[in-house]
N, C-alpha and C positions, 0 to 999 in steps of 0.2 A: 320186156327187154331188160336184160341185166345191166345195171349201172355199175361201172368200175370207177372207184375214186382212189387216187394216189394218197398215201398216208400223209404226205406233207401238205395236202390241200384240204384235209378233213376239218370240219368245224364241230363245235360242241352241239350246235343245233342238229346237225346230221346224225351225230352219235345218239342224241336223245330220240330223234324221230325214227331212225332205222334200227337201233339196237336196244332201245328202252332204257338207256343210261339215265340214272338219277343222281342228283347231288344229295348227300346225306345231311339231314338237318341237325342231328344230335352231335354235339361237340365231342362226346365220348367215343364216337365212331372212329376217330383218328387221334386217340390219346397217346399213341406210341411216340409221336414226335415231341411230346412235352413232358411225359412222365417217366420216372425211373431211368433218367439219363446218367451215364457214367461220368465220373470226374476225369479230368485230363491231368497228366503229369506236367511238371515244369518243362521237361524236354519237349513234350508235344506242343505245349503253348509256344515255346521258342520257335519250333518249326513252323507253326502257323503264323507267327509274327513275321518270319522270313518270307513265307509265301505271299503274305499281304504286301510287304514292302516291294517284293519283286514285281508283283502284278501292278501296283500303283506306278512303279517306275516305267514299266513297259506300256502302260495304258496311255502314256503321253502320245503314242502313235496308234494308228488303227490296229486292232488286234483281231486276227482271224482264228477260226475254230481250232486248227492244229496247235496254235500257241496256247489257247485256253486249256486244251487237254494236257499239254506238256507242263505248263507252269502252275496251273491251279488244280485241275481235276485229278491228274495222276497222283500227286502227293497226298491229296485228301483221301482218296480211295485206299492208298497204301497205309496211311495212318489208321484208317478205320478197319483194316484187316481184310479187305476184299481181294487181296492178292495171295491169300492163304487158303488152304483147304477148309471147307469143301467147295469153295468158289472157283470158277474159271470164267474166262471172258470169250465171247464171240462178238465180232464186229460186223457191221453192215449185214444184219440178219434179214433174211427174206421173211416177210410177215404177211398173213392174209386172214381176214375175218369176213364172215358172211352173215347177213341178216337171216332170220328164221325161214323166210320164204325164198331165200337166195336171190332176192331182187336187187340187193346192193352188196357189192364186194369191195372191201378196202384192201389194197395190197401195195407193196412197194419194197424195194431194197433201200434200206435207210442207213444213214450214218449214225449209228447208235451202239452203245455198248450194252450187251446183255450178259448178266451174270447168272450162273446156274449154281445153286438153286436160284429161282427167278428174282432178279432185281434189275430194273430197267433204268439206264442212265442216258439221258438225251442232252446233247450239247448243241446250243445254237450259237451262231456266229455273232460276236460282239461288235460294237462300234458301227452299226448300220442303223438306218432309219427304223427298221422293224425289229430291233434287237431285244425288245421286251420279251419276257417269258410267256406272256399271254398266248401268242400263237403256238407255242410249244406244248401247252397243256393238252389240247385235243389230240395232237399228234401222238404224244406219249400215251394218252388214255386208249387210243385206237390199238396201239401195239400191246398194251397191257391187257386189253379185252381179248386179244387173240391168245393170250397165255393163261389168263385167270382160270382157276378150277373152282368147283363148287365148294370145296372144303377149306382152302387156304386163301387168305388175302394176298394180294400182289402189291408190292411197293415200287415206286418210281422216284426219280430225282432228276430235275431239270436245272440247267445252269447256263448262263452266258458269260461266266467268268467272275462277274462282280455281284450277281444276284443268284439266289438258290431257293428252290421250292421243292417240297416233298409231296408225294401223291400216294394215296391208298385206294385200292379198288377191291371190292368183293363182288362175287358173281354167283350168289346163291339163287334165290327165285328171281330177283331183279338186280341187275348190275348197279352198284352204288359206288360213289367215289367221294373223297374229301381231299382238301388241300391244306398244307401248312401255311402259316404266314410266309410272306416273302422275306427271306433273310438276306442281308447285304454285307458284303466285304467291307463297305465303307462305314458301317454303323457299329460302334462299340465292340463288343465281344461276339458278334454274330457268327464270325468264322469258327470260334470255339464251339458254338451251339451246333453248327453244321456237322462238325466231326463227331460231337456227342450223339447226335441223332443217327448219323451213319453207323457209328459203333453199335448203338442200341438196335437198329434194324438188322445189322449183320448178325447180332446174337440171336434175335428172334427168328430170323430165317434159318440160321445154322441149327437151332434147336427145335424147329417146327417139324 
């Protein structure tokens, strides 16, 4: 009997068991989020300082996902160049992946931004009991698995507005993934680093 799992309900254990997903041990597997990052201009830093101040002001009240997209995510993606060619956006994409024996199918229409060339952005609702990024990781990986090719890595980005994490997935013989550290809007210049990584990944995807 075929088991159908909604994307929002998938766990890492299920991805490991059903699709052979493995976490990469080698730190060099996902060096893209730490190496060869571009510098930011003073104007870009000023814009990021304003984003941070606006979010901190609004976070005095419960923040829902549409507000996170409007106040934080949209300007970050604009600064990183994701609203310019060759990228375009699709939202609430229909996604489906199947295990090799078709015994398990993961599918669902999801509130996620998908950039083409492929870059997956998943936003989770902030200011709730389960607002941690942890539940978002397997969900993002499931959608990235549906898109990954044998030749090119796929990158993802998850955020709840105040925290940010990057994901890399390859799908050659065995699908493997790695995560960046969790970056925080509330810690030092982490927001600068987020945009630097976004810019670097945009360049890599654009030139791949």
